[in-house]
C-alpha positions in Angstrom: 108.6 124.1 81.4 111.8 122.8 79.8 113.1 119.4 80.7 116.3 121.1 81.9 117.0 123.8 84.4 119.5 126.6 84.6 122.6 125.9 86.7 123.6 129.3 88.1 124.7 129.6 91.7 125.4 133.3 92.1 128.6 133.7 90.1 129.7 130.1 90.5 128.8 127.2 88.4 128.4 123.8 90.1 128.4 121.5 87.1 130.0 118.6 88.9 127.0 118.3 91.2 124.4 118.6 88.5 123.3 115.7 86.2 122.1 116.5 82.6 118.5 116.0 83.8 118.8 119.1 86.0 121.2 121.4 84.2 120.8 123.5 81.1 123.9 124.3 79.2 125.1 124.0 75.6 126.9 120.8 76.5 123.9 119.3 78.5 122.7 115.9 77.6 119.1 115.0 77.3 117.2 113.8 80.4 116.8 110.1 81.1 113.3 108.8 80.3 111.4 108.1 83.5 113.3 110.6 85.6 111.6 113.2 87.7 112.6 116.8 88.5 111.6 118.3 91.8 111.6 122.1 92.3 111.5 122.8 96.0 111.0 126.4 97.2 112.8 127.0 100.5 113.1 129.8 103.1 116.5 131.0 104.4 119.1 129.9 101.8 121.4 132.8 101.2 125.0 131.7 100.7 127.3 129.0 99.2 127.4 127.3 102.6 123.6 126.9 102.4 123.9 125.4 99.0 126.6 122.9 100.1 124.5 121.8 103.1 121.5 121.1 101.0 123.5 119.4 98.3 125.2 117.2 100.9 121.9 116.1 102.6 120.0 115.5 99.3 123.0 113.8 97.7 123.1 111.1 100.3 119.6 109.8 99.3 119.7 106.8 96.9 116.8 108.2 94.8 118.7 111.4 94.0 120.6 111.7 90.8 121.7 115.3 91.2 121.0 118.5 93.1 121.2 122.2 92.0 120.6 125.0 94.4 119.4 128.3 93.0 120.1 130.9 95.7 118.7 133.8 93.7 115.2 132.2 93.6 115.4 130.2 96.8 114.9 126.9 95.0 116.4 123.4 95.2 116.2 121.5 91.9 116.5 117.8 92.5 116.8 115.2 89.7 115.6 111.8 90.7 116.8 108.6 89.1 114.4 106.9 86.6 111.8 104.9 88.5 112.7 106.4 91.9 110.6 108.7 94.0 110.5 110.8 97.2 107.3 111.5 98.9 106.4 115.1 99.9 107.2 114.2 103.5 110.6 112.8 102.6 111.5 115.9 100.7 110.4 118.1 103.6 112.4 116.0 106.0 115.6 116.4 103.8 115.0 120.2 103.6 114.6 120.3 107.4 117.8 118.2 108.0 119.6 120.8 105.8 118.4 123.5 108.2 115.7 125.1 106.2 111.9 125.2 105.8 110.1 124.0 102.7 107.6 126.5 101.2 106.4 124.5 98.2 107.2 121.5 96.0 106.6 121.0 92.3 107.2 117.7 90.3 107.9 117.3 86.6 108.2 114.0 84.8 110.9 114.1 82.3 
């Protein structure tokens, strides 16, 4: 898997909410060493409001460097700051606070 993820949200790009560690674009910078990318599969996200709710809840966490919501695939891509972590339980709690249910969680060290 690439160290960067696609930043498509339907027809809208959300480049301001996505750090280089999470986004893939011609202008994207390289990921910071020691950062982690979480890919969270979620049930029920279908619209831009869903994406905003998830981005808001995850963005408040100190460990989070950036968030990208992929509505087409029902995924949340979360870039963590180097040296920071979130347990599976913490991620599930954030998903639940956003109003959704976590299906699976994958981690990738960058």
